[in-house]
Every structure is written in C-alpha cells, then in structure tokens.
Phi, psi and omega in degrees: 000133179273123178258128182267118180292339180290351179292340176251107183269159178268141179234152180235175175303322184290322184252008181302314180298317181293312186277323186260303187287334178271000181284139177268353179256173175293136181231134172250132178239122178264114175271118190217175170224145183298334183274354187274116180300307179300332178297325179293323177293318178295320180301317180296324177292321180296321178297315178300313182293323179298324177286323179292323185250026180306131180090334181259330184223141175256143182237130180227158175235139176234120180284114184288340177287323183265344183226102187256345181290312183294314177300325178293317180300321183263012175053050177284115183257337184222152174235148355285145172230132177245122176254150179251135177231145176212131181053038176083002182239143176290134176271091186292353177283348182223109172226124180252123182240129179093186182274075183281156180295155179301325180299327178292319175301312183299316180299317179293319179297312180299319179296321181283333176288329177255114179276085183275197182289153182299322181300319180294322178297317180297320179298315180292327178302315179296314184293322180288321178293320179296319179291330177296317181295323182298335186258045164107019176271157184273182184297326178302315181296322177300316179294319178297319179300312181299317178298317181295319179297313180298320181294319180294321186274000000 
C-alpha cells in the first residue's frame, strides 16, 4: 500500500487558526521538532492514520522550534505531543505525549469521532493520560497528571 506523506500537512503559528480552529472536522496536531527521534516515529504513525481516516480527520504537524506561540498557548512541555481539536476547540480529554502505540491513536480518534457520554470520555481521559505517562514522560509530568486527575474528578 502506498502511503502519501502529503496527508500530514504543516501548520504554523500564522495559519493555525485558519487550518485547525476553523475546521469542522476532527483535527490532530503533532507538536514536534526535526531533531527529535520519537517525533519521527509519531510522524510515520500519523501518515498511516491520515491515509486510513482521509476525509474524516485532518492531520497537521507544527515545528516547535520555528513556531513558539502556539505551543506556548497550549502549554506543550514535551515533544512529541499530539493534541485533538474539534469544531475549533481543544479536546482536553485526549492528549498524547511521547511515542504512543498506533492503537492508542486509533482509540482516541474513534472516541473523538463519536461524541459519547461524558462518563465514557472521563474514563478514556484517564486511560490515555496514563498511557502517555507510561511512554517516557518525566516526573514533572507524572505530578502534573495526578493534579489534573484530581482536578477533573
């Protein structure tokens, strides 16, 4: 199967609002740096997923070295970080940090495509945040996660 790399477009601070926030479909944004090894692994998964979900989900990459306003606004502390947006709003129930498995991406995408009950979203928020921590985040992120869980509940 031929995977098209053009399925993951680049976004900048200048066009983030137009391409991401004005989109009516689900959007994934990968915050990355060209020198980051795990970011390259996430990119290959994003290309596969962009081809699998063509037309239903939009996929973008934002270089944090060249675009610092947007990562600062969304408090990106680690790369790679993938944020989910839908109807112009960040879906805070799903943030993927680190080189997470493709299955985690798929689960998050399916959950965001289906606007289910709030209880189910909270459950997935916990499982996705916990899996994010498992894949290489530091102690600061663990403390931040615990605070976020307590705050959510």
